[in-house]
C-alpha angles and dihedrals in degrees: 000000000000117000092226098043093213112175094045118131119272116277097259093057095042092046092049090057092047094049089057091059105091094187091053092048091050093050092048095045093051095045099044094045091050094049092043093054094047092049093050090053093048093049093047089062091066112081094194098044093125090053092048090049092051091046090053091050093050094046092051094045092048091049093049091050090054098030094131092058096046094047091053090048090049092051091050092048095047092047092049089053093055101266130123121231124209126187119217119191095191145358095276093055093045092051091049092051095049094043092052091047092052093045090051089062092055091234126133101200139048136190118225139205134175090011108165092118091050090050088051091058097037095242096162091058092046091051092046090054087059095047096261120129119213120205120204112217105184104101095235092044089050090054090050093048095047090047092052084237138133128248114259103185135040097227100026107028092182095048089124091064126081126210095265092054091048091051091052092049092051092048095050104034112029095081092060090057101040134287109031125233114270119262114269094018111180131198096255111127094234093055093045091050092048091051090052092046093054092044093052099039094074090050093051091051094046104040119101096184128053126191119198144165123213137227093213142003120206111217098199094059106017090241121156121207131205121184119193142148106223108056094238089110092059089052094048094045099047111030105054120083092224126041122193117187121194110196135169113244091238092068093080121110123188103233146006088252089061090051089060091069095054095045085062099044102037100060094046093046096046112030097009090240124143089225134003117267094219123026111174122189129180133179114198114298133320125197111253094005123088128326119358092218129038127189125184117199110197108207125209105167096156099331097114089050088052090048090057091063107085092203101035096044092081087078086074089067088073115125093190096246093143094218090131092058093053094056098038113109091201095052091045091060103032102037127214102287092068090068092065093219142090084244107065132175127033095328090050091050090063102029102048096052089052097046093044103026126239098270097106124074094242095048093046089054099047097080086061093053092098142075090216089234091147097227090124092058092049094057100036109116091210096042099244106178094220096173090055092052092045091056090045091053092047087059089051092051093049094046093043116264139204108308103164125040126189128148108313093336123104117183116203115222121192113249117253125223097019102088091104091051092050091049091050091051091050090050091049091050090053093047094049091052092051107058094182093057091044092053093047091050092050092051091048091050091051094050093049097040095115088066096050116116121235091225135037124247127233117359089358089076088080088069101037097039090094102021139041125238112259114259116256111238120246090242130025114249093240092055091047091050092049091048098047103030103025088237091289129123117248116249122220 
């Protein structure tokens, strides 16, 4: 399964199918409401949360403005600490680099942790094509992998599964990937976690190569940081002889002092914890401690194109906390698969169309996968104004936005399916600049209102399928004002 899921149906069609799945909606409603309530309580305990949020925004904006300088500093720091830095312009180059590094070790399997960036580029499929098997070790990622499924949430990729479904997946699939599930496995959380622990432990002890992502990279020291709640990250990052980290270039922060802010906001916004259970940091290589060899693959894959957009670039502030997903009424009902990306929910609706362009049907529809209620902005710990970016991207789709990316070249492709909207906007512009015609049209609409349909025909059904057209008043406002006020302002 491709990590980018291109070729999926546009969001409205995929969401319509998901909304009809009552089990999925029940799973999502229970999980998002639980996480949302816990997060709100955890955040309310911090008296200076607004100040921390503003500090995170400023740190990220400063870093993005000077990203070239901090990436060069990061490379120098990692190299000085004994690591090797690779630059990948796109998914194909990143997959080639990682595949060659694994093949050079002579190994045929890897263990993985914090792998959203690798899912973005489809690394597992690239490795499999070269005879290398990749094992996901985050519990939810393991569930998704064993179930031949796709992640549907940033924090809890298997949020669309309930305990009974997970038990059935473990019973039927674990044996094909290693240690089988124990006999008589039930759906109690403790038993499911123990089955996963035993299944993964032998992989941790056997694997010679680990592949990771990272939550943050500190430019001043070359340190990478992974925060997680299960302990599998610690195993993947310390036991293998070779560690390969694939990280988006936007994950860099200038200093350790900057990191302090995010280690306060990320746990509370994501898992509603006061502090993260496991925070692993590593700086290059150290004799007798951790992997002997460390490679850092810095991934662009559309990020510099996103950075060039002064409005859309704020999406690169994202620290992948998933708070926006848990408050989004659209995500709660449609689920993550409808977004056709490893990045679902509100942040995915603005990040994926920028990383991939708006040339595909799914990417052109994502900016419309929102009610613009603004709840996502209210909970974002780095103050990404997602509604603003959504509207900005809608304009790009209508006007015809970047469809093909390659090097420094951006090819503009006319938007499909919006010709009628553009024509309607041109007609409205003409009418509003010709008051006489506008007034005549309003009077005609009022006099013929008994014949007006409640729904629109053709493509308009997409709008009136769930709502009726507003009733036209018996008299236009301008005529009423002229008749009752003589067109003059009241004096008080």
